[in-house]
N, C-alpha and C positions, 0 to 999 in steps of 0.2 A: 199532813205533808202534801205538797202539791204534786199531783201526778199528771204528766204530759202524755198525750196520746197522739197517734198519727197512723198513716198507712202508706205503703208503697206497692206498686203493681209491677211484677216482672214481665217484660215484653215477650219472653219466649213462651210462657205457658198461660198467660192471662190470669194468673191466680193473684189474689190480693193478700199481702202480708200485713197484718195489723200488729201493732206493738204498743205497749205502755211502759213507761219507764220513769223512775225517779231521777232527780237531777244528777245524782252520782253515777247513774247508769248510762248517761248520754253517749259516752265514747264507745262502749262495747256494742250498744245497739246500732250506733252509726256505722261501725265497722261491718256489722252483719248486712246492713243495707247496701253499703259499698260493694261487699262481696257478691251480693245478689246481682247488682247491675254489672259487675265485672264478669260474672259467669254468663249473663245474658249477652253481653257484647262479644265475648269469645265464641259463644255458640253461634251467634249470627254470622260472625266472620267465617267460621268453619262452613256454615251452610252456603254462604256466598261463594266460597272457593269451590265447594263441591258442585254447585250449580254451574260454574264456569269451566268444568272439566273439559279438556280437549280430547277428541277421539279422531285419530288420523289413520285412514286406510291408505297405505302407501301405494301409489299408482304411477306408472310411467311406461314408456316403451323402451326397449333395450336393443341396441344395434348388435349385429353379429360382428365378431372381430374380423378385421381385414388382414387375412393371413392365408398362407398355404396350409391347409389342414394337415394335422399329423396323420400318417397312414395307420391309424388304429381304429378299432371298433370299441367304443366305450359304453359300458353298461352303467347307467346312473340310477341310484336308489335314493328316492326322496322320503326320508322318515317323517312321521307325523309331527315331530317336534319342529321340523323346518317348515312344513306346509301350513301348520297352524300357529306359527310363532306370533306371540303378542307380548309386548312389554308395557308395564305400567310404571310410570315415573311419578313418585309422590314427593310432595314438598310441603313444609309447614307454612310457607308464605306465598306460594304460587299455585295456580290451578293444577290439578292432576292431569297428566298426559298419558293417554293410552295409544300405543303405536302398534297397528296390525300390519305385520310384514310378511305373512305367509305367502300370499299370492305373488307379491313382488319378488320374493326369494326365488320361487320356481320360474317365474318369467325371465329373470336375469340369468339363471343357470341354463335354462333351455336355449336361449339365444347364444350364450357363451359356448356351450359344448357343441351345439350344432355347427358353429363356425370353426371350432378347434379341431374336430376329429372327422375322419372320412365318413364315419357312421356313428350315430348315437342310438342306443336302445334303452328305453326306460324300463327298469325292473320293478317288480312288486316290492312292497314294504317289508316283506318277510326276509330277514337276512339269511335264513336257513334254506330258502328255496333254491333249487338248482339253477345254475347260470348257463345260458346257451354256450355251446362250444366255440361259436364264432367270435365271442367277445375276448378282447385282449386285456382289458383293464376295467375294474369295477371302482366307481367313485361314489362315495356316500357323503354328501355335504351336510353339515349341521351348523347352526348358528349358536355358538356357545354363550355369547353375551352381547348385549347392546347397551351402550352408555350414551347418555345425552346430557349436555350442559346447556341450560337455558340462559337467556340474558340475565335473569335474576341471580343465577348461581355464578356465572362467569364475570359479571360486571361489564360485559361487552354488549354490542347491539346484534349479536348473532346467536343462532342455535347451532350447536355442534354435535354431530353424531359419530360414534365409533362402533364399528361392527367387527366382532371377533369370530371368524369362521374356523371350523376344522373340517378338512377334507380327508376322509379315510380312504386310502388307496390300497387296493388288494388285487390279487390275481383271481381269475375265474374260479379256481379251486378253493378260495378262501384264504390263501396265504397272504398275510399282511405285508404290504410293502412299506407302509409308514403312515403316520398321521401328520398332515400338512396344515400348519397354522397360518392363516391369512388374516391380517388386520387391515381394516379400511377406515377411511375418514371422510367426512363431508361437512361442509359449513355453509350456512345460508343466512343472510341478513333478515332480521325480523320485519323489515318494512318501515316506511316512513311514519305510519300511524302507530306502530308499536303495539298493535292490538291483534287479537285472534291468535296468530302464530301457527295455525294448522298448515298453511301453505309453506311457511318457512321450515317447519319440522319435516314435511313431506319432501321439500327440496333438498334439505341437508341429508336425508336418508337416501334419496335417489342418487345423489352425488357419491355417497359412501358405497352404494351398491355398484356403481360404475367404476369406482376406484378399486373395489374388490375384483371385478372382472378384469381390469387392466393388469392388476398384479398377478392374477392366476395365469393369464396368457403369457406375460413376459417372463415369469419365473418357473413355468411348468417343467421345462427340461431339467431344472435343478431340484425339483421336488423329490421327497424321499422315495427311493426305489425306482424312479421313472427311467433312469439311465439303463436299467437292466432289461427293460422291455422295448425301448426305442430302437428302431433300426439305426445303425451307426451313422448313416448318411444324413439323418434328420436331426440329430442332436445339436450340432454346433450353432446354427443361426436360425432356429425354427421360429423365433419370435419376431423376425423381420416383418414390418408392415402391420403391426398389431394395433389394437385400440390405443389411443393416446391416454395418458393419465388424466383422471378426472380432477377438475379444479372447480372451486366455488366461484361462480360468476352470476351477475344479475340475470333474472329470468328474461327470456326473449319475448318480444311483443307477441301477444296472443297465446303465451304459454300458460295454460290453465292447470297444469299438473304440479307446478311449484318446483320443477327441476331446473338446475342450471344448465347452461349450454356447454356441450363438448364438441369442439371443432374436429372435423375429419382431417 
């Protein structure tokens, strides 16, 4: 009986697969060869995507709100989950995206609270530590969730980022006033080249951070429990002259941070 022989080499591990088969065995052996090449192709694609992973360190400057500060001394506690926040977005058909947002979180809140209140005191991370008697309100912001839609997922030319914050508001003695949920949104075009994406991700995230700041300023007097600690004269129109709402716009000339422009 005639015996055919041959060999195929797998591109992934450089090992050679030798096979011998009779005429009736051609189909099954051919299937195994096809499976070998299919596995190699899939593995190569996975390695290519892994090699193209994007790492974005979100950076920008954040303006103080243009407003009359509330006559309050605010103690702010930044937990480790906020200062070290990192989000990894995985996809089967797009490069992995890692967004490091910890530093930008703190920069945004520092600028925001320094403009919102007569005085801001940064507290330690221990929630059980005593709070100075001069403080009127304790704020502990956390970033509960970050969501991102890439052009490959949304079918658009833009990266979209949603930030879901929780601001825990309490009195100096630890009495909880309420948990305040703040959702923010930012969008940025991926660019004419459609490549890279790091600047677009940074820009969309910065716009979302500024949107969060605008929402906090404009809605603060209606936040859970705040009416009970605000002097009566400050509650009605405290948000006059605040930050404008953030909108997604093309980057200004020379803008190397990837953030959109917000007009004063």
